Steps between C-alpha positions, in 0.01 A plus 500: 500500500748231404425158371664204674720280284416182690129417485299447814375154587142558373634637167731203463226251575257667260750483218589137587133405482464670166799314355386165639144562378624589152708181486199289608278664242759445227539133600121450490464667158785296356352178635167581333648608165744243363544687174629808688730281711642339181550842338689631800716190527584517130588868498655556841687180575598412146266204480475179697878441490611785732621854500672520165370710211288745693225626268634308199259296291756305311257229388345733239821573306 
């Protein structure tokens, strides 16, 4: 029994729904918890200014 490399249509649609559902749940959670949203923005995007300094908290030095 060999496993196909390319997924079948039902497998693809199932995975697509899982990814879309996860994104919707994450968006809802972040909209309800502004502190979590601020934490993620500060640590992932380098603060409100953009993508520089990923993970750097330079204000505390």
